[in-house]
GULO-860631 format. One line per 5 residues: for each residue x, y, z of N, C-alpha, C. Coordinates in nm, 4 decimals, padded with zeros to 6 digits. Last residue first. Layout:
N
X,Y,Z,X,Y,Z,X,Y,Z ~ ...
// end
This chain:
186
-10.9656,-14.5177,-16.5607,-10.9437,-14.5910,-16.4344,-11.0251,-14.7466,-16.4534 ~ -10.8243,-14.2432,-16.7772,-10.9459,-14.3694,-16.7538,-10.8922,-14.4789,-16.6616 ~ -10.8012,-13.8980,-16.7141,-10.7420,-14.0634,-16.7087,-10.8252,-14.1707,-16.6702 ~ -10.8955,-13.6765,-16.6975,-10.8698,-13.7580,-16.8364,-10.8271,-13.8872,-16.8418 ~ -10.8944,-13.4557,-16.5238,-10.7817,-13.4867,-16.6276,-10.7696,-13.5719,-16.7547
-11.0915,-13.5767,-16.4064,-11.1195,-13.4390,-16.4476,-10.9930,-13.4328,-16.5054 ~ -11.0980,-13.9419,-16.4669,-11.1269,-13.8142,-16.3932,-11.1017,-13.7003,-16.4309 ~ -11.3169,-14.1745,-16.5343,-11.2680,-14.1026,-16.5688,-11.2038,-13.9663,-16.4858 ~ -11.3824,-14.5172,-16.4950,-11.4023,-14.4080,-16.4214,-11.3146,-14.3274,-16.5047 ~ -11.6176,-14.8162,-16.5681,-11.4829,-14.7402,-16.6342,-11.5465,-14.5916,-16.5473
-11.6798,-15.0346,-16.2786,-11.7324,-14.9768,-16.4361,-11.5938,-14.9201,-16.4067 ~ -11.8077,-14.9074,-15.9647,-11.7704,-15.1060,-16.0576,-11.7996,-14.9988,-16.2027 ~ -11.6898,-14.7116,-15.7193,-11.7519,-14.7369,-15.8605,-11.7127,-14.8179,-15.9053 ~ -11.4422,-14.6366,-15.5528,-11.5425,-14.7614,-15.5762,-11.6687,-14.8467,-15.6055 ~ -11.4615,-14.4004,-15.5167,-11.3461,-14.4546,-15.5882,-11.3930,-14.6081,-15.6003
-11.7789,-14.2396,-15.6950,-11.6835,-14.2226,-15.6464,-11.5905,-14.3241,-15.6452 ~ -11.8722,-14.0096,-15.9548,-11.8871,-14.1454,-15.8936,-11.7535,-14.1641,-15.8193 ~ -12.0674,-13.7901,-16.1338,-11.9735,-13.7887,-16.0637,-12.0061,-13.9728,-15.9656 ~ -12.1646,-13.8469,-16.5040,-12.1824,-13.8284,-16.3345,-12.0872,-13.8587,-16.2495 ~ -12.0799,-13.8672,-16.7455,-12.0142,-13.7685,-16.7157,-12.0597,-13.7344,-16.5647
-12.1119,-14.1385,-16.8520,-12.1637,-14.0527,-16.9163,-12.1933,-13.9543,-16.8524 ~ -11.8752,-14.2615,-16.7813,-11.9349,-14.2566,-16.8690,-12.0096,-14.1478,-16.9503 ~ -11.8613,-14.1568,-16.4063,-11.8765,-14.2656,-16.5233,-11.8622,-14.1356,-16.6955 ~ -11.6030,-13.9532,-16.2685,-11.6898,-13.9374,-16.3467,-11.7280,-14.0936,-16.4113 ~ -11.4216,-13.8057,-15.9709,-11.4585,-13.8972,-16.0574,-11.5453,-13.9463,-16.1870
-11.2467,-13.6477,-15.7534,-11.3438,-13.6149,-15.8734,-11.3078,-13.7192,-15.9619 ~ -11.0950,-13.7315,-15.5968,-11.1868,-13.7728,-15.5500,-11.2974,-13.7114,-15.6408 ~ -10.8364,-13.6122,-15.6946,-10.8846,-13.7751,-15.6903,-10.9655,-13.7921,-15.6565 ~ -10.8748,-13.3559,-15.6338,-10.9007,-13.4223,-15.7849,-10.9060,-13.5412,-15.7808 ~ -10.8475,-13.3762,-15.3627,-10.9951,-13.3317,-15.4552,-10.9650,-13.4046,-15.5569
-10.5971,-13.4697,-15.2951,-10.6950,-13.5512,-15.2334,-10.8415,-13.4797,-15.3312 ~ -10.4471,-13.2446,-15.3927,-10.4345,-13.4266,-15.4599,-10.5799,-13.4721,-15.4365 ~ -10.4963,-13.0820,-15.2515,-10.5359,-13.0551,-15.4007,-10.5575,-13.1863,-15.3928 ~ -10.4168,-13.1447,-14.9891,-10.5256,-13.1008,-15.0051,-10.5818,-13.1182,-15.1695 ~ -10.1528,-13.1711,-15.0596,-10.2125,-13.3191,-15.0002,-10.3580,-13.2572,-15.0561
-10.0723,-12.9177,-15.1472,-10.0776,-13.0260,-15.2274,-10.1521,-13.1361,-15.1566 ~ -10.1174,-12.7792,-14.8525,-10.2042,-12.7438,-15.0058,-10.2104,-12.8468,-15.1122 ~ -09.9006,-12.9465,-14.7263,-10.0734,-12.9699,-14.6527,-10.1645,-12.9129,-14.7725 ~ -09.6504,-12.8787,-14.7955,-09.7355,-13.0351,-14.8603,-09.8694,-13.0675,-14.8204 ~ -09.7150,-12.6215,-14.7369,-09.7002,-12.6616,-14.8694,-09.7344,-12.7745,-14.9443
-09.6882,-12.6101,-14.4803,-09.8368,-12.5391,-14.5155,-09.8235,-12.5536,-14.6744 ~ -09.5615,-12.9155,-14.4064,-09.5768,-12.8050,-14.3881,-09.6696,-12.7528,-14.4991 ~ -09.4923,-13.2244,-14.1962,-09.5764,-13.1360,-14.2971,-09.5969,-13.0006,-14.2927 ~ -09.2565,-13.4753,-14.1566,-09.3138,-13.3135,-14.1376,-09.4029,-13.2953,-14.2257 ~ -09.2569,-13.7986,-13.9733,-09.2265,-13.6844,-14.1268,-09.2734,-13.5545,-14.0835
-09.1976,-13.9968,-13.7957,-09.2950,-14.0060,-13.9622,-09.2158,-13.8992,-14.0428 ~ -09.0362,-14.0195,-13.5594,-09.0913,-13.9713,-13.6147,-09.0807,-14.0353,-13.7389 ~ -09.1884,-14.2880,-13.2622,-09.0728,-14.2719,-13.4036,-09.1552,-14.1453,-13.4711 ~ -09.1743,-14.3874,-12.9533,-09.2729,-14.2746,-13.0473,-09.1682,-14.2517,-13.1441 ~ -09.2837,-14.6613,-12.8119,-09.1770,-14.6466,-12.8893,-09.2226,-14.5050,-12.9859
-09.4075,-14.7297,-12.4986,-09.4437,-14.7250,-12.6080,-09.2976,-14.6423,-12.6907 ~ -09.5255,-14.9410,-12.2485,-09.4464,-14.9190,-12.2848,-09.4444,-14.8621,-12.4525 ~ -09.7222,-15.0882,-12.1796,-09.7508,-14.9710,-12.1358,-09.6291,-14.8670,-12.1807 ~ -09.6833,-15.3663,-12.1970,-09.7762,-15.3014,-12.2785,-09.8136,-15.1561,-12.2571 ~ -09.5222,-15.3818,-11.9242,-09.4484,-15.3942,-12.0880,-09.5285,-15.3063,-12.1561
-09.5192,-15.2602,-11.6644,-09.6486,-15.3656,-11.7350,-09.5764,-15.3116,-11.8986 ~ -09.4566,-15.0807,-11.4727,-09.4360,-15.2461,-11.4761,-09.5269,-15.3146,-11.5602 ~ -09.5161,-14.8428,-11.5624,-09.3840,-14.8831,-11.6035,-09.3773,-14.9956,-11.5473 ~ -09.8672,-14.8661,-11.5827,-09.7400,-14.8155,-11.6443,-09.6044,-14.8635,-11.6398 ~ -10.0957,-14.8997,-11.5445,-10.0599,-14.8894,-11.4271,-09.9401,-14.8481,-11.4491
-10.3864,-14.8252,-11.7820,-10.2858,-14.8772,-11.6799,-10.2460,-14.8244,-11.5815 ~ -10.6498,-14.7721,-12.0290,-10.5568,-14.6923,-11.9120,-10.4629,-14.7769,-11.8241 ~ -10.6126,-14.8861,-12.3133,-10.6821,-14.8553,-12.2360,-10.5833,-14.7646,-12.1231 ~ -10.7212,-14.9773,-12.6663,-10.6107,-14.7980,-12.6133,-10.6499,-14.8365,-12.4699 ~ -10.7038,-15.3094,-12.7509,-10.7761,-15.1723,-12.7521,-10.6728,-15.0906,-12.6516
-10.5799,-15.5776,-12.8010,-10.5160,-15.4511,-12.9196,-10.6128,-15.2943,-12.8985 ~ -10.6454,-15.7475,-12.5942,-10.7491,-15.7369,-12.7480,-10.6671,-15.6551,-12.8024 ~ -10.4676,-15.6821,-12.3778,-10.4383,-15.7839,-12.4991,-10.4905,-15.8305,-12.6170 ~ -10.3953,-15.3094,-12.4242,-10.4306,-15.4546,-12.3716,-10.4221,-15.5651,-12.4552 ~ -10.1779,-15.0911,-12.4242,-10.2052,-15.1562,-12.5326,-10.2793,-15.3061,-12.4506
-10.2241,-14.7544,-12.2218,-10.1775,-14.9402,-12.2495,-10.2394,-14.9923,-12.3728 ~ -10.1261,-14.5054,-12.0832,-10.2041,-14.5531,-12.2022,-10.1718,-14.6800,-12.2226 ~ -10.1649,-14.3940,-11.7382,-10.1109,-14.4371,-11.8337,-10.1684,-14.5034,-11.9603 ~ -10.2893,-14.4230,-11.4939,-10.3055,-14.2861,-11.5796,-10.2544,-14.3068,-11.7172 ~ -10.4176,-14.5284,-11.2246,-10.3653,-14.5969,-11.3846,-10.3346,-14.5154,-11.4959
-10.3978,-14.3132,-11.0203,-10.3734,-14.4580,-10.9807,-10.3121,-14.5361,-11.1390 ~ -10.6065,-14.1483,-11.0810,-10.4370,-14.1045,-11.0973,-10.3721,-14.2289,-11.0653 ~ -10.8706,-14.1754,-11.2992,-10.8100,-14.2632,-11.1944,-10.6124,-14.2632,-11.1626 ~ -10.9570,-13.9774,-11.4895,-10.9831,-14.0178,-11.3337,-10.9138,-14.0791,-11.3041 ~ -10.6409,-13.7696,-11.5844,-10.6519,-13.8789,-11.5816,-10.8010,-13.9099,-11.4731
-10.4681,-13.5682,-11.6398,-10.6250,-13.5176,-11.6328,-10.6924,-13.6211,-11.6382 ~ -10.2306,-13.6601,-11.7650,-10.2717,-13.6125,-11.6407,-10.3724,-13.5418,-11.6018 ~ -10.1649,-13.9909,-11.8774,-10.2679,-13.8162,-11.9060,-10.2548,-13.7827,-11.7451 ~ -09.8377,-14.0732,-11.9666,-09.9116,-14.0424,-11.8550,-10.0463,-13.9387,-11.9022 ~ -09.6700,-14.3049,-12.1292,-09.7908,-14.1481,-12.1799,-09.8351,-14.1883,-12.0804
-09.3190,-14.3462,-12.1516,-09.4534,-14.3465,-12.0583,-09.5574,-14.2831,-12.1278 ~ -09.0859,-14.4744,-12.3782,-09.1531,-14.3670,-12.3433,-09.2658,-14.4196,-12.2582 ~ -08.7841,-14.5958,-12.4727,-08.9594,-14.6128,-12.4912,-08.9813,-14.5054,-12.4264 ~ -08.5392,-14.6082,-12.5652,-08.5996,-14.5546,-12.6208,-08.7390,-14.5788,-12.6197 ~ -08.4526,-14.6430,-12.2771,-08.4381,-14.7920,-12.3494,-08.4684,-14.7080,-12.5133
-08.5567,-14.4448,-12.0486,-08.4016,-14.4907,-12.1120,-08.3286,-14.5557,-12.2140 ~ -08.8093,-14.3624,-12.0430,-08.7625,-14.5354,-11.9656,-08.6202,-14.4952,-12.0088 ~ -08.9750,-14.0616,-12.0504,-08.8606,-14.1634,-12.0964,-08.8133,-14.3093,-11.9710 ~ -09.2895,-13.9346,-11.9962,-09.1435,-14.0192,-11.9051,-09.0954,-14.1765,-11.9753 ~ -09.4844,-13.7047,-12.1188,-09.3983,-13.8839,-12.1968,-09.2737,-13.8536,-12.0557
-09.7939,-13.6458,-12.0937,-09.6213,-13.6158,-12.0499,-09.6165,-13.6983,-12.0797 ~ -10.1019,-13.4689,-12.1687,-10.0578,-13.6061,-12.1599,-09.8974,-13.5600,-12.1624 ~ -10.5071,-13.4698,-12.1157,-10.3328,-13.3497,-12.1728,-10.2395,-13.4782,-12.1117 ~ -10.7658,-13.5198,-12.3584,-10.6963,-13.5560,-12.2785,-10.5507,-13.4648,-12.2752 ~ -10.9724,-13.2477,-12.4738,-10.8793,-13.3660,-12.5110,-10.8102,-13.3708,-12.3617
-11.1650,-13.0288,-12.4843,-11.2066,-13.1686,-12.3912,-11.0592,-13.2917,-12.3874 ~ -11.0254,-12.8334,-12.6889,-11.0543,-12.8414,-12.5228,-11.0961,-12.9294,-12.4482 ~ -11.0290,-12.9476,-12.8667,-10.8775,-13.0102,-12.8182,-10.9393,-12.9603,-12.6717 ~ -11.2437,-13.2105,-13.0254,-11.2685,-13.0759,-12.9432,-11.0873,-13.0560,-12.8439 ~ -11.3434,-13.4191,-13.0781,-11.3094,-13.3800,-13.2214,-11.2650,-13.2062,-13.1342
-11.2097,-13.6985,-12.8943,-11.2503,-13.5914,-12.9109,-11.2843,-13.5070,-13.0430 ~ -11.2118,-14.0687,-12.8040,-11.1614,-13.9575,-12.8647,-11.2786,-13.8857,-12.8687 ~ -11.1314,-14.2832,-12.5343,-11.2329,-14.2479,-12.6818,-11.1508,-14.1878,-12.7431 ~ -10.9881,-14.5960,-12.4191,-10.9675,-14.4633,-12.4878,-11.0315,-14.3935,-12.5764 ~ -11.1646,-14.8488,-12.2374,-11.1032,-14.8096,-12.3403,-11.0929,-14.6682,-12.3996
-11.0342,-14.9443,-11.9232,-11.1650,-14.8833,-11.9671,-11.1033,-14.7999,-12.1674 ~ -10.8631,-15.0247,-11.7098,-10.9133,-15.1041,-11.8451,-11.0166,-15.0738,-11.9074 ~ -11.0025,-14.7889,-11.5037,-10.8945,-14.9127,-11.4579,-10.9708,-15.0143,-11.6437 ~ -11.1773,-14.5042,-11.5970,-11.1285,-14.5881,-11.5481,-11.0178,-14.7224,-11.5695 ~ -10.9911,-14.2915,-11.8092,-11.1018,-14.2888,-11.7333,-11.0961,-14.4024,-11.6574
-10.8259,-14.0116,-11.9588,-10.8301,-14.1835,-11.9468,-10.9543,-14.1512,-11.8278 ~ -10.9350,-13.7643,-12.2280,-10.8640,-13.8060,-12.0465,-10.8838,-13.9506,-12.0253 ~ -10.9222,-13.8170,-12.5474,-10.9651,-13.7885,-12.4719,-10.9261,-13.8006,-12.2934 ~ -10.6959,-13.7373,-12.8445,-10.7443,-13.8335,-12.7452,-10.7883,-13.7828,-12.6330 ~ -10.8674,-13.5718,-13.1056,-10.7773,-13.6258,-13.0416,-10.8347,-13.6761,-12.8821
-10.9583,-13.6142,-13.4289,-10.9601,-13.6305,-13.3478,-10.8349,-13.6520,-13.2532 ~ -10.9100,-13.6192,-13.7777,-10.8877,-13.5296,-13.6935,-10.9561,-13.5028,-13.5282 ~ -10.8490,-13.9022,-13.8543,-10.9401,-13.8558,-13.8142,-11.0339,-13.7103,-13.7592 ~ -10.5832,-13.7927,-13.9715,-10.6577,-13.8402,-14.0453,-10.8210,-13.7994,-14.0204 ~ -10.4478,-13.6855,-13.7335,-10.5209,-13.6186,-13.8559,-10.6011,-13.6593,-13.9467
-10.4822,-13.7070,-13.3760,-10.4829,-13.7668,-13.5085,-10.5450,-13.7418,-13.6444 ~ -10.3198,-13.6076,-13.1021,-10.4223,-13.5859,-13.2356,-10.3653,-13.6511,-13.3598 ~ -10.2988,-13.5431,-12.8146,-10.2294,-13.6370,-12.8589,-10.3149,-13.6248,-13.0063 ~ -10.1708,-13.2228,-12.6081,-10.2441,-13.3246,-12.6855,-10.2347,-13.4409,-12.7816 ~ -09.8713,-13.2447,-12.3324,-09.9078,-13.2657,-12.5305,-10.0961,-13.2817,-12.4797
-09.6374,-13.0652,-12.1690,-09.7665,-13.1506,-12.1904,-09.7950,-13.1401,-12.2982 ~ -09.4081,-12.9504,-12.1991,-09.3934,-13.0894,-12.1753,-09.5423,-13.1296,-12.1399 ~ -09.5475,-12.6185,-12.0663,-09.4269,-12.7107,-12.1213,-09.4237,-12.8625,-12.0910 ~ -09.7584,-12.4655,-12.0875,-09.7647,-12.6152,-11.9688,-09.6056,-12.6797,-12.0732 ~ -09.9272,-12.2567,-12.2084,-09.8312,-12.2050,-12.1259,-09.8307,-12.3852,-12.0064
-10.0733,-12.5313,-12.4312,-10.0365,-12.3602,-12.3905,-09.9754,-12.3442,-12.2252 ~ -09.9227,-12.8128,-12.5287,-10.0937,-12.7370,-12.4063,-10.0176,-12.6284,-12.3864 ~ -09.8374,-12.8925,-12.8344,-09.7724,-12.8353,-12.6765,-09.9347,-12.7812,-12.6120 ~ -09.9366,-13.1736,-12.9804,-09.9399,-13.0651,-13.0168,-09.9341,-13.0090,-12.8494 ~ -09.8148,-13.4358,-13.1608,-09.8100,-13.4166,-12.9983,-09.8091,-13.2501,-13.0247
-09.9677,-13.6238,-13.4131,-09.9113,-13.5375,-13.3524,-09.9022,-13.5051,-13.2126 ~ -09.9490,-13.9266,-13.5844,-09.9549,-13.8857,-13.4783,-09.8932,-13.7884,-13.4316 ~ -10.0760,-14.2148,-13.8129,-09.9900,-14.0989,-13.7563,-10.0476,-13.9938,-13.6783 ~ -10.2436,-14.4165,-13.8913,-10.1214,-14.4390,-13.7615,-09.9966,-14.3141,-13.7553 ~ -10.3721,-14.3126,-14.0729,-10.4579,-14.3121,-13.9167,-10.3368,-14.3944,-13.8620
-10.2582,-14.2710,-14.2940,-10.2460,-14.1516,-14.1754,-10.3066,-14.1922,-14.0723 ~ -10.0367,-14.5138,-14.3977,-10.1943,-14.4771,-14.3587,-10.2047,-14.3763,-14.2621 ~ -09.8094,-14.5152,-14.5352,-09.9334,-14.4827,-14.6129,-10.0157,-14.3864,-14.5483 ~ -09.6517,-14.7107,-14.3544,-09.6104,-14.5649,-14.4102,-09.7494,-14.4600,-14.4575 ~ -09.8194,-14.9022,-14.1598,-09.8054,-14.8697,-14.2646,-09.7476,-14.7429,-14.3000
-09.6983,-15.1948,-13.9474,-09.6737,-15.0394,-13.9510,-09.6998,-14.9859,-14.0785 ~ -09.9183,-15.4403,-13.8161,-09.8131,-15.3678,-13.9441,-09.7857,-15.2294,-14.0034 ~ -10.1043,-15.4914,-13.6286,-09.9924,-15.5790,-13.6419,-09.8698,-15.5360,-13.6835 ~ -10.2326,-15.2280,-13.3950,-10.2376,-15.3544,-13.5051,-10.1005,-15.4029,-13.5781 ~ -10.4155,-15.1277,-13.1466,-10.3058,-15.1883,-13.2012,-10.3548,-15.2607,-13.3043
-10.6300,-14.8704,-13.1305,-10.5972,-14.9843,-13.1314,-10.5113,-15.0274,-13.1986 ~ -10.8924,-14.5694,-13.0846,-10.7609,-14.6034,-13.1328,-10.7347,-14.7780,-13.0724 ~ -11.1976,-14.5381,-13.2899,-11.1412,-14.5736,-13.1850,-10.9635,-14.6320,-13.1920 ~ -11.3276,-14.4537,-13.5131,-11.2610,-14.3525,-13.4546,-11.1977,-14.3793,-13.3254 ~ -11.4423,-14.7022,-13.6357,-11.5268,-14.6287,-13.5591,-11.4135,-14.5186,-13.4360
-11.2363,-14.7447,-13.7823,-11.3318,-14.7233,-13.8604,-11.4095,-14.6354,-13.7655 ~ -10.9420,-14.6950,-13.5901,-11.0213,-14.7852,-13.6419,-11.0963,-14.7076,-13.7255 ~ -10.6143,-14.5467,-13.5438,-10.7731,-14.5361,-13.5200,-10.8314,-14.5933,-13.6270 ~ -10.3115,-14.7136,-13.4110,-10.3842,-14.6110,-13.4919,-10.4952,-14.6017,-13.4771 ~ -09.9949,-14.8050,-13.3091,-10.1384,-14.7462,-13.2627,-10.1745,-14.7189,-13.3467
-09.8743,-15.1319,-13.3486,-09.8930,-14.9963,-13.4177,-09.9785,-14.9312,-13.3814 ~ -09.6759,-15.3907,-13.1951,-09.7989,-15.3157,-13.2784,-09.8056,-15.1819,-13.2882 ~ -09.4611,-15.6515,-13.3216,-09.4498,-15.4990,-13.2674,-09.6469,-15.4947,-13.2843 ~ -09.4130,-15.9892,-13.2436,-09.4095,-15.8807,-13.3375,-09.4502,-15.7709,-13.2269 ~ -09.4239,-16.2341,-13.0835,-09.3302,-16.2254,-13.1749,-09.3226,-16.0795,-13.2954
-09.5518,-16.2946,-12.8873,-09.6138,-16.2948,-12.9760,-09.5096,-16.2676,-13.0852 ~ -09.4141,-16.3156,-12.6403,-09.4891,-16.3616,-12.6498,-09.5394,-16.4019,-12.7668 ~ -09.2636,-16.0727,-12.6895,-09.1715,-16.2351,-12.6513,-09.2625,-16.2937,-12.6338 ~ -09.4398,-15.8595,-12.7439,-09.3063,-15.9265,-12.8578,-09.2702,-16.0656,-12.8128 ~ -09.6156,-15.6787,-12.6372,-09.6700,-15.8792,-12.6674,-09.5240,-15.9052,-12.7377
-09.5169,-15.4518,-12.6224,-09.5335,-15.5392,-12.4896,-09.5660,-15.6781,-12.5025 ~ -09.4208,-15.2799,-12.8245,-09.3513,-15.3839,-12.8208,-09.3808,-15.4766,-12.6590 ~ -09.5329,-15.0123,-12.9988,-09.5532,-15.1290,-12.8960,-09.4703,-15.2488,-12.8881 ~ -09.5348,-14.7292,-13.1533,-09.4717,-14.8794,-13.1516,-09.4716,-14.9354,-13.0356 ~ -09.7103,-14.4885,-13.3187,-09.6124,-14.5247,-13.1777,-09.6617,-14.6641,-13.2235
-09.5327,-14.1974,-13.5589,-09.5888,-14.3179,-13.4955,-09.5964,-14.4191,-13.3844 ~ -09.5690,-13.8440,-13.5594,-09.5204,-13.9665,-13.5188,-09.6079,-14.1021,-13.5381 ~ -09.4732,-13.5201,-13.7129,-09.6393,-13.6679,-13.6993,-09.5228,-13.8016,-13.6436 ~ -09.5064,-13.2114,-13.7029,-09.4341,-13.3704,-13.6757,-09.5117,-13.4409,-13.6899 ~ -09.5958,-12.9524,-13.8963,-09.6586,-13.0404,-13.7569,-09.5215,-13.1555,-13.7836
-09.5421,-12.5523,-13.8918,-09.4790,-12.7480,-13.9471,-09.5305,-12.7895,-13.8069
// end
């Protein structure tokens, strides 16, 4: 079973009076958005254990089938990969107030190895403890068992099978009347 988490950042709460939540954008880049949506899997992350390294994780987003890469230079945007072998390796440093620092152990710059939400809400690498936008709340969303994964796959497969009145397959955003395989009209 996989445990999903969302990552909340309160680093700008004092000035903007709101929290930000990590999600992947349409270009598969992690960024902060100001609304948590428990139905948006772009905001769900899995912390996969690195084999033979207790407390070390790969950070994975199921919606985009991507991992965070190792951190690069100061304030450089964090990129993603679909290959676990090239993914960044991260450890959590708990601050004792419900927040954690997320440190990349294979970062290019060991002086700034922490995930940080920049002012433009892009995910970058930065210094960590002394900077509130480097503090994260890692909160559980729920579990996915093998059965729920199968149900989810079946549901999305059937949802994608829509037809127009001529019987041609059409997409969800098709204008006009659509009929599902089960005969429901949309």
